[in-house]
PQR file with spaces between the fields and no chain letter, atoms N, CA, C, O and H, PARSE charges and radii, in Angstrom:
ATOM       1  N    MET     1     -17.790   23.968   16.035 -0.4000 1.5000
ATOM       2  CA   MET     1     -16.521   23.519   16.577 -0.0000 2.0000
ATOM       3  C    MET     1     -16.016   22.337   15.741  0.5500 1.7000
ATOM       4  O    MET     1     -16.746   21.367   15.542 -0.5500 1.4000
ATOM       5  N    SER     2     -14.793   22.411   15.259 -0.4000 1.5000
ATOM       6  CA   SER     2     -14.250   21.330   14.450 -0.0000 2.0000
ATOM       7  C    SER     2     -13.692   20.224   15.337  0.5500 1.7000
ATOM       8  O    SER     2     -13.249   20.464   16.460 -0.5500 1.4000
ATOM       9  H    SER     2     -14.200   23.200   15.421  0.4000 1.0000
ATOM      10  N    GLN     3     -13.725   19.014   14.804 -0.4000 1.5000
ATOM      11  CA   GLN     3     -13.231   17.872   15.550 -0.0000 2.0000
ATOM      12  C    GLN     3     -11.779   17.612   15.198  0.5500 1.7000
ATOM      13  O    GLN     3     -11.340   17.855   14.074 -0.5500 1.4000
ATOM      14  H    GLN     3     -14.085   18.819   13.892  0.4000 1.0000
ATOM      15  N    ASP     4     -11.045   17.117   16.175 -0.4000 1.5000
ATOM      16  CA   ASP     4      -9.657   16.745   15.965 -0.0000 2.0000
ATOM      17  C    ASP     4      -9.631   15.495   15.070  0.5500 1.7000
ATOM      18  O    ASP     4     -10.239   14.484   15.421 -0.5500 1.4000
ATOM      19  H    ASP     4     -11.401   16.919   17.088  0.4000 1.0000
ATOM      20  N    PRO     5      -8.941   15.546   13.929 -0.5600 1.5000
ATOM      21  CA   PRO     5      -8.945   14.416   13.004  0.2800 2.0000
ATOM      22  C    PRO     5      -7.961   13.301   13.381  0.5500 1.7000
ATOM      23  O    PRO     5      -7.793   12.347   12.621 -0.5500 1.4000
ATOM      24  N    TYR     6      -7.322   13.409   14.528 -0.4000 1.5000
ATOM      25  CA   TYR     6      -6.273   12.462   14.914 -0.0000 2.0000
ATOM      26  C    TYR     6      -6.720   11.007   14.774  0.5500 1.7000
ATOM      27  O    TYR     6      -6.043   10.210   14.124 -0.5500 1.4000
ATOM      28  H    TYR     6      -7.458   14.184   15.145  0.4000 1.0000
ATOM      29  N    HIS     7      -7.852   10.659   15.378 -0.4000 1.5000
ATOM      30  CA   HIS     7      -8.287    9.260   15.384 -0.0000 2.0000
ATOM      31  C    HIS     7      -8.680    8.775   13.989  0.5500 1.7000
ATOM      32  O    HIS     7      -8.425    7.622   13.643 -0.5500 1.4000
ATOM      33  H    HIS     7      -8.402   11.306   15.906  0.4000 1.0000
ATOM      34  N    ALA     8      -9.288    9.628   13.200 -0.4000 1.5000
ATOM      35  CA   ALA     8      -9.643    9.244   11.828 -0.0000 2.0000
ATOM      36  C    ALA     8      -8.383    8.994   11.007  0.5500 1.7000
ATOM      37  O    ALA     8      -8.311    8.022   10.255 -0.5500 1.4000
ATOM      38  H    ALA     8      -9.495   10.565   13.481  0.4000 1.0000
ATOM      39  N    VAL     9      -7.405    9.856   11.149 -0.4000 1.5000
ATOM      40  CA   VAL     9      -6.140    9.698   10.424 -0.0000 2.0000
ATOM      41  C    VAL     9      -5.410    8.460   10.927  0.5500 1.7000
ATOM      42  O    VAL     9      -4.844    7.708   10.133 -0.5500 1.4000
ATOM      43  H    VAL     9      -7.463   10.645   11.759  0.4000 1.0000
ATOM      44  N    GLN    10      -5.418    8.245   12.219 -0.4000 1.5000
ATOM      45  CA   GLN    10      -4.776    7.072   12.797 -0.0000 2.0000
ATOM      46  C    GLN    10      -5.391    5.785   12.227  0.5500 1.7000
ATOM      47  O    GLN    10      -4.661    4.867   11.853 -0.5500 1.4000
ATOM      48  H    GLN    10      -5.878    8.855   12.864  0.4000 1.0000
ATOM      49  N    ARG    11      -6.712    5.712   12.158 -0.4000 1.5000
ATOM      50  CA   ARG    11      -7.387    4.532   11.599 -0.0000 2.0000
ATOM      51  C    ARG    11      -7.025    4.339   10.129  0.5500 1.7000
ATOM      52  O    ARG    11      -6.777    3.216    9.690 -0.5500 1.4000
ATOM      53  H    ARG    11      -7.306    6.457   12.462  0.4000 1.0000
ATOM      54  N    GLU    12      -6.994    5.431    9.371 -0.4000 1.5000
ATOM      55  CA   GLU    12      -6.661    5.338    7.955 -0.0000 2.0000
ATOM      56  C    GLU    12      -5.235    4.829    7.760  0.5500 1.7000
ATOM      57  O    GLU    12      -4.982    3.992    6.894 -0.5500 1.4000
ATOM      58  H    GLU    12      -7.195    6.343    9.728  0.4000 1.0000
ATOM      59  N    ILE    13      -4.324    5.328    8.553 -0.4000 1.5000
ATOM      60  CA   ILE    13      -2.927    4.881    8.455 -0.0000 2.0000
ATOM      61  C    ILE    13      -2.807    3.416    8.842  0.5500 1.7000
ATOM      62  O    ILE    13      -2.112    2.656    8.168 -0.5500 1.4000
ATOM      63  H    ILE    13      -4.530    6.008    9.257  0.4000 1.0000
ATOM      64  N    GLN    14      -3.472    3.008    9.913 -0.4000 1.5000
ATOM      65  CA   GLN    14      -3.418    1.611   10.330 -0.0000 2.0000
ATOM      66  C    GLN    14      -3.995    0.690    9.253  0.5500 1.7000
ATOM      67  O    GLN    14      -3.444   -0.377    8.982 -0.5500 1.4000
ATOM      68  H    GLN    14      -4.037    3.625   10.460  0.4000 1.0000
ATOM      69  N    THR    15      -5.090    1.100    8.651 -0.4000 1.5000
ATOM      70  CA   THR    15      -5.697    0.315    7.578 -0.0000 2.0000
ATOM      71  C    THR    15      -4.758    0.223    6.387  0.5500 1.7000
ATOM      72  O    THR    15      -4.596   -0.851    5.807 -0.5500 1.4000
ATOM      73  H    THR    15      -5.538    1.967    8.871  0.4000 1.0000
ATOM      74  N    SER    16      -4.140    1.330    6.020 -0.4000 1.5000
ATOM      75  CA   SER    16      -3.212    1.346    4.893 -0.0000 2.0000
ATOM      76  C    SER    16      -1.999    0.466    5.158  0.5500 1.7000
ATOM      77  O    SER    16      -1.548   -0.260    4.273 -0.5500 1.4000
ATOM      78  H    SER    16      -4.271    2.202    6.491  0.4000 1.0000
ATOM      79  N    LEU    17      -1.476    0.532    6.368 -0.4000 1.5000
ATOM      80  CA   LEU    17      -0.320   -0.298    6.710 -0.0000 2.0000
ATOM      81  C    LEU    17      -0.684   -1.778    6.707  0.5500 1.7000
ATOM      82  O    LEU    17       0.112   -2.610    6.273 -0.5500 1.4000
ATOM      83  H    LEU    17      -1.843    1.122    7.087  0.4000 1.0000
ATOM      84  N    GLN    18      -1.867   -2.108    7.184 -0.4000 1.5000
ATOM      85  CA   GLN    18      -2.316   -3.496    7.181 -0.0000 2.0000
ATOM      86  C    GLN    18      -2.471   -3.995    5.742  0.5500 1.7000
ATOM      87  O    GLN    18      -2.063   -5.112    5.423 -0.5500 1.4000
ATOM      88  H    GLN    18      -2.514   -1.432    7.537  0.4000 1.0000
ATOM      89  N    THR    19      -3.059   -3.170    4.881 -0.4000 1.5000
ATOM      90  CA   THR    19      -3.214   -3.536    3.474 -0.0000 2.0000
ATOM      91  C    THR    19      -1.852   -3.739    2.823  0.5500 1.7000
ATOM      92  O    THR    19      -1.650   -4.713    2.098 -0.5500 1.4000
ATOM      93  H    THR    19      -3.390   -2.263    5.141  0.4000 1.0000
ATOM      94  N    ALA    20      -0.927   -2.835    3.075 -0.4000 1.5000
ATOM      95  CA   ALA    20       0.416   -2.947    2.499 -0.0000 2.0000
ATOM      96  C    ALA    20       1.113   -4.205    3.004  0.5500 1.7000
ATOM      97  O    ALA    20       1.794   -4.887    2.238 -0.5500 1.4000
ATOM      98  H    ALA    20      -1.091   -2.044    3.664  0.4000 1.0000
ATOM      99  N    SER    21       0.951   -4.509    4.266 -0.4000 1.5000
ATOM     100  CA   SER    21       1.565   -5.713    4.837 -0.0000 2.0000
ATOM     101  C    SER    21       0.991   -6.977    4.204  0.5500 1.7000
ATOM     102  O    SER    21       1.731   -7.915    3.905 -0.5500 1.4000
ATOM     103  H    SER    21       0.399   -3.954    4.888  0.4000 1.0000
ATOM     104  N    THR    22      -0.318   -7.006    4.002 -0.4000 1.5000
ATOM     105  CA   THR    22      -0.965   -8.154    3.368 -0.0000 2.0000
ATOM     106  C    THR    22      -0.492   -8.316    1.936  0.5500 1.7000
ATOM     107  O    THR    22      -0.198   -9.429    1.500 -0.5500 1.4000
ATOM     108  H    THR    22      -0.919   -6.244    4.245  0.4000 1.0000
ATOM     109  N    LEU    23      -0.415   -7.204    1.195 -0.4000 1.5000
ATOM     110  CA   LEU    23       0.072   -7.258   -0.184 -0.0000 2.0000
ATOM     111  C    LEU    23       1.520   -7.744   -0.246  0.5500 1.7000
ATOM     112  O    LEU    23       1.879   -8.537   -1.117 -0.5500 1.4000
ATOM     113  H    LEU    23      -0.654   -6.300    1.550  0.4000 1.0000
ATOM     114  N    ARG    24       2.335   -7.270    0.667 -0.4000 1.5000
ATOM     115  CA   ARG    24       3.742   -7.674    0.695 -0.0000 2.0000
ATOM     116  C    ARG    24       3.864   -9.169    0.972  0.5500 1.7000
ATOM     117  O    ARG    24       4.647   -9.862    0.323 -0.5500 1.4000
ATOM     118  H    ARG    24       2.043   -6.626    1.374  0.4000 1.0000
ATOM     119  N    ALA    25       3.094   -9.665    1.932 -0.4000 1.5000
ATOM     120  CA   ALA    25       3.125  -11.090    2.247 -0.0000 2.0000
ATOM     121  C    ALA    25       2.691  -11.918    1.047  0.5500 1.7000
ATOM     122  O    ALA    25       3.292  -12.952    0.756 -0.5500 1.4000
ATOM     123  H    ALA    25       2.458   -9.102    2.460  0.4000 1.0000
ATOM     124  N    SER    26       1.650  -11.472    0.348 -0.4000 1.5000
ATOM     125  CA   SER    26       1.190  -12.175   -0.848 -0.0000 2.0000
ATOM     126  C    SER    26       2.263  -12.155   -1.926  0.5500 1.7000
ATOM     127  O    SER    26       2.530  -13.171   -2.568 -0.5500 1.4000
ATOM     128  H    SER    26       1.161  -10.632    0.584  0.4000 1.0000
ATOM     129  N    TYR    27       2.874  -10.997   -2.118 -0.4000 1.5000
ATOM     130  CA   TYR    27       3.922  -10.874   -3.126 -0.0000 2.0000
ATOM     131  C    TYR    27       5.087  -11.813   -2.817  0.5500 1.7000
ATOM     132  O    TYR    27       5.590  -12.496   -3.709 -0.5500 1.4000
ATOM     133  H    TYR    27       2.658  -10.172   -1.596  0.4000 1.0000
ATOM     134  N    LEU    28       5.515  -11.846   -1.556 -0.4000 1.5000
ATOM     135  CA   LEU    28       6.638  -12.713   -1.184 -0.0000 2.0000
ATOM     136  C    LEU    28       6.286  -14.186   -1.386  0.5500 1.7000
ATOM     137  O    LEU    28       7.129  -14.970   -1.824 -0.5500 1.4000
ATOM     138  H    LEU    28       5.107  -11.291   -0.832  0.4000 1.0000
ATOM     139  N    ARG    29       5.047  -14.566   -1.071 -0.4000 1.5000
ATOM     140  CA   ARG    29       4.613  -15.946   -1.282 -0.0000 2.0000
ATOM     141  C    ARG    29       4.621  -16.274   -2.773  0.5500 1.7000
ATOM     142  O    ARG    29       5.118  -17.324   -3.181 -0.5500 1.4000
ATOM     143  H    ARG    29       4.362  -13.930   -0.715  0.4000 1.0000
ATOM     144  N    ILE    30       4.075  -15.380   -3.573 -0.4000 1.5000
ATOM     145  CA   ILE    30       4.023  -15.610   -5.020 -0.0000 2.0000
ATOM     146  C    ILE    30       5.437  -15.654   -5.591  0.5500 1.7000
ATOM     147  O    ILE    30       5.748  -16.505   -6.425 -0.5500 1.4000
ATOM     148  H    ILE    30       3.671  -14.527   -3.242  0.4000 1.0000
ATOM     149  N    ARG    31       6.285  -14.742   -5.145 -0.4000 1.5000
ATOM     150  CA   ARG    31       7.654  -14.684   -5.657 -0.0000 2.0000
ATOM     151  C    ARG    31       8.424  -15.961   -5.344  0.5500 1.7000
ATOM     152  O    ARG    31       9.267  -16.397   -6.128 -0.5500 1.4000
ATOM     153  H    ARG    31       6.031  -14.051   -4.469  0.4000 1.0000
ATOM     154  N    SER    32       8.126  -16.561   -4.182 -0.4000 1.5000
ATOM     155  CA   SER    32       8.856  -17.770   -3.805 -0.0000 2.0000
ATOM     156  C    SER    32       8.379  -19.007   -4.566  0.5500 1.7000
ATOM     157  O    SER    32       9.098  -20.004   -4.627 -0.5500 1.4000
ATOM     158  H    SER    32       7.441  -16.208   -3.545  0.4000 1.0000
ATOM     159  N    THR    33       7.181  -18.958   -5.147 -0.4000 1.5000
ATOM     160  CA   THR    33       6.653  -20.130   -5.824 -0.0000 2.0000
ATOM     161  C    THR    33       6.522  -19.971   -7.337  0.5500 1.7000
ATOM     162  O    THR    33       6.490  -20.972   -8.054 -0.5500 1.4000
ATOM     163  H    THR    33       6.596  -18.148   -5.098  0.4000 1.0000
ATOM     164  N    ALA    34       6.448  -18.755   -7.833 -0.4000 1.5000
ATOM     165  CA   ALA    34       6.232  -18.530   -9.271 -0.0000 2.0000
ATOM     166  C    ALA    34       7.563  -18.445  -10.003  0.5500 1.7000
ATOM     167  O    ALA    34       8.590  -18.072   -9.436 -0.5500 1.4000
ATOM     168  H    ALA    34       6.474  -17.942   -7.251  0.4000 1.0000
ATOM     169  N    ARG    35       7.509  -18.800  -11.271 -0.4000 1.5000
ATOM     170  CA   ARG    35       8.717  -18.641  -12.089 -0.0000 2.0000
ATOM     171  C    ARG    35       8.870  -17.156  -12.438  0.5500 1.7000
ATOM     172  O    ARG    35       7.903  -16.395  -12.402 -0.5500 1.4000
ATOM     173  H    ARG    35       6.674  -19.102  -11.732  0.4000 1.0000
ATOM     174  N    ASP    36      10.083  -16.767  -12.772 -0.4000 1.5000
ATOM     175  CA   ASP    36      10.363  -15.356  -13.089 -0.0000 2.0000
ATOM     176  C    ASP    36       9.433  -14.846  -14.174  0.5500 1.7000
ATOM     177  O    ASP    36       9.200  -15.511  -15.184 -0.5500 1.4000
ATOM     178  H    ASP    36      10.868  -17.385  -12.802  0.4000 1.0000
ATOM     179  N    GLU    37       8.910  -13.660  -13.944 -0.4000 1.5000
ATOM     180  CA   GLU    37       8.058  -12.942  -14.890 -0.0000 2.0000
ATOM     181  C    GLU    37       6.776  -13.695  -15.263  0.5500 1.7000
ATOM     182  O    GLU    37       6.209  -13.476  -16.333 -0.5500 1.4000
ATOM     183  H    GLU    37       9.098  -13.121  -13.124  0.4000 1.0000
ATOM     184  N    SER    38       6.323  -14.584  -14.367 -0.4000 1.5000
ATOM     185  CA   SER    38       5.023  -15.211  -14.614 -0.0000 2.0000
ATOM     186  C    SER    38       3.942  -14.143  -14.493  0.5500 1.7000
ATOM     187  O    SER    38       4.149  -13.099  -13.876 -0.5500 1.4000
ATOM     188  H    SER    38       6.783  -14.762  -13.497  0.4000 1.0000
ATOM     189  N    GLU    39       2.803  -14.418  -15.084 -0.4000 1.5000
ATOM     190  CA   GLU    39       1.709  -13.445  -15.060 -0.0000 2.0000
ATOM     191  C    GLU    39       1.310  -13.091  -13.625  0.5500 1.7000
ATOM     192  O    GLU    39       1.053  -11.929  -13.311 -0.5500 1.4000
ATOM     193  H    GLU    39       2.635  -15.267  -15.586  0.4000 1.0000
ATOM     194  N    GLU    40       1.263  -14.104  -12.765 -0.4000 1.5000
ATOM     195  CA   GLU    40       0.877  -13.868  -11.371 -0.0000 2.0000
ATOM     196  C    GLU    40       1.898  -12.996  -10.652  0.5500 1.7000
ATOM     197  O    GLU    40       1.524  -12.111   -9.883 -0.5500 1.4000
ATOM     198  H    GLU    40       1.472  -15.048  -13.020  0.4000 1.0000
ATOM     199  N    LEU    41       3.175  -13.238  -10.893 -0.4000 1.5000
ATOM     200  CA   LEU    41       4.224  -12.451  -10.251 -0.0000 2.0000
ATOM     201  C    LEU    41       4.207  -11.010  -10.751  0.5500 1.7000
ATOM     202  O    LEU    41       4.351  -10.082   -9.955 -0.5500 1.4000
ATOM     203  H    LEU    41       3.479  -13.958  -11.518  0.4000 1.0000
ATOM     204  N    VAL    42       4.035  -10.812  -12.034 -0.4000 1.5000
ATOM     205  CA   VAL    42       3.966   -9.454  -12.589 -0.0000 2.0000
ATOM     206  C    VAL    42       2.765   -8.719  -12.004  0.5500 1.7000
ATOM     207  O    VAL    42       2.871   -7.553  -11.625 -0.5500 1.4000
ATOM     208  H    VAL    42       3.918  -11.566  -12.680  0.4000 1.0000
ATOM     209  N    TRP    43       1.622   -9.400  -11.930 -0.4000 1.5000
ATOM     210  CA   TRP    43       0.417   -8.795  -11.362 -0.0000 2.0000
ATOM     211  C    TRP    43       0.650   -8.400   -9.904  0.5500 1.7000
ATOM     212  O    TRP    43       0.298   -7.292   -9.501 -0.5500 1.4000
ATOM     213  H    TRP    43       1.535  -10.347  -12.238  0.4000 1.0000
ATOM     214  N    ALA    44       1.239   -9.296   -9.114 -0.4000 1.5000
ATOM     215  CA   ALA    44       1.489   -9.013   -7.697 -0.0000 2.0000
ATOM     216  C    ALA    44       2.449   -7.837   -7.537  0.5500 1.7000
ATOM     217  O    ALA    44       2.244   -6.976   -6.681 -0.5500 1.4000
ATOM     218  H    ALA    44       1.525  -10.197   -9.442  0.4000 1.0000
ATOM     219  N    ARG    45       3.486   -7.803   -8.354 -0.4000 1.5000
ATOM     220  CA   ARG    45       4.447   -6.695   -8.293 -0.0000 2.0000
ATOM     221  C    ARG    45       3.758   -5.366   -8.603  0.5500 1.7000
ATOM     222  O    ARG    45       4.022   -4.358   -7.948 -0.5500 1.4000
ATOM     223  H    ARG    45       3.652   -8.503   -9.050  0.4000 1.0000
ATOM     224  N    ASN    46       2.885   -5.369   -9.594 -0.4000 1.5000
ATOM     225  CA   ASN    46       2.154   -4.146   -9.937 -0.0000 2.0000
ATOM     226  C    ASN    46       1.205   -3.721   -8.823  0.5500 1.7000
ATOM     227  O    ASN    46       1.051   -2.528   -8.564 -0.5500 1.4000
ATOM     228  H    ASN    46       2.670   -6.188  -10.126  0.4000 1.0000
ATOM     229  N    GLU    47       0.573   -4.677   -8.165 -0.4000 1.5000
ATOM     230  CA   GLU    47      -0.315   -4.358   -7.049 -0.0000 2.0000
ATOM     231  C    GLU    47       0.460   -3.693   -5.912  0.5500 1.7000
ATOM     232  O    GLU    47      -0.013   -2.719   -5.326 -0.5500 1.4000
ATOM     233  H    GLU    47       0.698   -5.647   -8.375  0.4000 1.0000
ATOM     234  N    VAL    48       1.634   -4.207   -5.603 -0.4000 1.5000
ATOM     235  CA   VAL    48       2.463   -3.619   -4.545 -0.0000 2.0000
ATOM     236  C    VAL    48       2.866   -2.206   -4.940  0.5500 1.7000
ATOM     237  O    VAL    48       2.824   -1.297   -4.111 -0.5500 1.4000
ATOM     238  H    VAL    48       2.018   -4.998   -6.079  0.4000 1.0000
ATOM     239  N    ARG    49       3.252   -2.014   -6.184 -0.4000 1.5000
ATOM     240  CA   ARG    49       3.634   -0.670   -6.645 -0.0000 2.0000
ATOM     241  C    ARG    49       2.454    0.292   -6.583  0.5500 1.7000
ATOM     242  O    ARG    49       2.620    1.448   -6.193 -0.5500 1.4000
ATOM     243  H    ARG    49       3.286   -2.752   -6.857  0.4000 1.0000
ATOM     244  N    MET    50       1.261   -0.173   -6.964 -0.4000 1.5000
ATOM     245  CA   MET    50       0.073    0.682   -6.907 -0.0000 2.0000
ATOM     246  C    MET    50      -0.212    1.100   -5.462  0.5500 1.7000
ATOM     247  O    MET    50      -0.555    2.254   -5.205 -0.5500 1.4000
ATOM     248  H    MET    50       1.127   -1.112   -7.281  0.4000 1.0000
ATOM     249  N    GLU    51      -0.073    0.177   -4.534 -0.4000 1.5000
ATOM     250  CA   GLU    51      -0.314    0.506   -3.130 -0.0000 2.0000
ATOM     251  C    GLU    51       0.713    1.532   -2.654  0.5500 1.7000
ATOM     252  O    GLU    51       0.375    2.434   -1.888 -0.5500 1.4000
ATOM     253  H    GLU    51       0.206   -0.761   -4.743  0.4000 1.0000
ATOM     254  N    ASP    52       1.963    1.403   -3.102 -0.4000 1.5000
ATOM     255  CA   ASP    52       2.979    2.403   -2.760 -0.0000 2.0000
ATOM     256  C    ASP    52       2.557    3.783   -3.250  0.5500 1.7000
ATOM     257  O    ASP    52       2.698    4.771   -2.530 -0.5500 1.4000
ATOM     258  H    ASP    52       2.238    0.670   -3.724  0.4000 1.0000
ATOM     259  N    VAL    53       2.043    3.850   -4.466 -0.4000 1.5000
ATOM     260  CA   VAL    53       1.597    5.127   -5.030 -0.0000 2.0000
ATOM     261  C    VAL    53       0.430    5.672   -4.224  0.5500 1.7000
ATOM     262  O    VAL    53       0.399    6.856   -3.890 -0.5500 1.4000
ATOM     263  H    VAL    53       1.928    3.047   -5.051  0.4000 1.0000
ATOM     264  N    ILE    54      -0.528    4.812   -3.912 -0.4000 1.5000
ATOM     265  CA   ILE    54      -1.701    5.247   -3.152 -0.0000 2.0000
ATOM     266  C    ILE    54      -1.291    5.732   -1.771  0.5500 1.7000
ATOM     267  O    ILE    54      -1.770    6.769   -1.311 -0.5500 1.4000
ATOM     268  H    ILE    54      -0.503    3.850   -4.184  0.4000 1.0000
ATOM     269  N    LEU    55      -0.414    4.997   -1.107 -0.4000 1.5000
ATOM     270  CA   LEU    55       0.056    5.431    0.208 -0.0000 2.0000
ATOM     271  C    LEU    55       0.791    6.758    0.098  0.5500 1.7000
ATOM     272  O    LEU    55       0.650    7.620    0.966 -0.5500 1.4000
ATOM     273  H    LEU    55      -0.025    4.155   -1.480  0.4000 1.0000
ATOM     274  N    GLY    56       1.570    6.927   -0.958 -0.4000 1.5000
ATOM     275  CA   GLY    56       2.276    8.184   -1.164 -0.0000 2.0000
ATOM     276  C    GLY    56       1.318    9.348   -1.339  0.5500 1.7000
ATOM     277  O    GLY    56       1.558   10.443   -0.829 -0.5500 1.4000
ATOM     278  H    GLY    56       1.684    6.227   -1.663  0.4000 1.0000
ATOM     279  N    LEU    57       0.232    9.109   -2.060 -0.4000 1.5000
ATOM     280  CA   LEU    57      -0.757   10.174   -2.257 -0.0000 2.0000
ATOM     281  C    LEU    57      -1.464   10.512   -0.953  0.5500 1.7000
ATOM     282  O    LEU    57      -1.816   11.669   -0.726 -0.5500 1.4000
ATOM     283  H    LEU    57       0.037    8.220   -2.474  0.4000 1.0000
ATOM     284  N    ARG    58      -1.674    9.532   -0.102 -0.4000 1.5000
ATOM     285  CA   ARG    58      -2.315    9.783    1.183 -0.0000 2.0000
ATOM     286  C    ARG    58      -1.375   10.535    2.118  0.5500 1.7000
ATOM     287  O    ARG    58      -1.803   11.399    2.885 -0.5500 1.4000
ATOM     288  H    ARG    58      -1.388    8.592   -0.286  0.4000 1.0000
ATOM     289  N    ILE    59      -0.096   10.197    2.044 -0.4000 1.5000
ATOM     290  CA   ILE    59       0.865   10.853    2.931 -0.0000 2.0000
ATOM     291  C    ILE    59       1.164   12.268    2.455  0.5500 1.7000
ATOM     292  O    ILE    59       1.253   13.191    3.264 -0.5500 1.4000
ATOM     293  H    ILE    59       0.251    9.496    1.421  0.4000 1.0000
ATOM     294  N    TYR    60       1.318   12.442    1.146 -0.4000 1.5000
ATOM     295  CA   TYR    60       1.658   13.735    0.580 -0.0000 2.0000
ATOM     296  C    TYR    60       0.567   14.158   -0.413  0.5500 1.7000
ATOM     297  O    TYR    60       0.751   14.012   -1.622 -0.5500 1.4000
ATOM     298  H    TYR    60       1.246   11.692    0.488  0.4000 1.0000
ATOM     299  N    PRO    61      -0.538   14.667    0.067 -0.5600 1.5000
ATOM     300  CA   PRO    61      -1.608   15.093   -0.850  0.2800 2.0000
ATOM     301  C    PRO    61      -1.116   16.130   -1.855  0.5500 1.7000
ATOM     302  O    PRO    61      -0.091   16.778   -1.648 -0.5500 1.4000
ATOM     303  N    ARG    62      -1.852   16.272   -2.929 -0.4000 1.5000
ATOM     304  CA   ARG    62      -1.500   17.200   -3.985 -0.0000 2.0000
ATOM     305  C    ARG    62      -1.177   18.578   -3.411  0.5500 1.7000
ATOM     306  O    ARG    62      -1.896   19.091   -2.553 -0.5500 1.4000
ATOM     307  H    ARG    62      -2.685   15.746   -3.097  0.4000 1.0000
ATOM     308  N    GLY    63      -0.106   19.157   -3.889 -0.4000 1.5000
ATOM     309  CA   GLY    63       0.261   20.504   -3.462 -0.0000 2.0000
ATOM     310  C    GLY    63       1.170   20.513   -2.239  0.5500 1.7000
ATOM     311  O    GLY    63       1.551   21.585   -1.768 -0.5500 1.4000
ATOM     312  H    GLY    63       0.478   18.740   -4.585  0.4000 1.0000
ATOM     313  N    THR    64       1.525   19.342   -1.717 -0.4000 1.5000
ATOM     314  CA   THR    64       2.433   19.297   -0.566 -0.0000 2.0000
ATOM     315  C    THR    64       3.661   18.489   -0.969  0.5500 1.7000
ATOM     316  O    THR    64       3.664   17.830   -2.009 -0.5500 1.4000
ATOM     317  H    THR    64       1.216   18.472   -2.099  0.4000 1.0000
ATOM     318  N    SER    65       4.676   18.542   -0.163 -0.4000 1.5000
ATOM     319  CA   SER    65       5.883   17.777   -0.461 -0.0000 2.0000
ATOM     320  C    SER    65       6.443   17.175    0.822  0.5500 1.7000
ATOM     321  O    SER    65       5.993   17.483    1.926 -0.5500 1.4000
ATOM     322  H    SER    65       4.674   19.078    0.682  0.4000 1.0000
ATOM     323  N    ALA    66       7.417   16.325    0.648 -0.4000 1.5000
ATOM     324  CA   ALA    66       8.029   15.628    1.789 -0.0000 2.0000
ATOM     325  C    ALA    66       8.770   16.585    2.688  0.5500 1.7000
ATOM     326  O    ALA    66       9.344   16.168    3.694 -0.5500 1.4000
ATOM     327  H    ALA    66       7.782   16.074   -0.249  0.4000 1.0000
């Protein structure tokens, strides 16, 4: 008998949203204090973009679409 994956998926989504929220808060803090195109700001921007890609892959696994 297979188990309903609802709770596992729910936990994964909550974890992903929490991670994205933390990254966004860090990015906004860095953006407010760093000069334009500083190494730290570029790094933070790339981290946020990577998380967007990872979340996109989790939401739309290979072979599926929106």
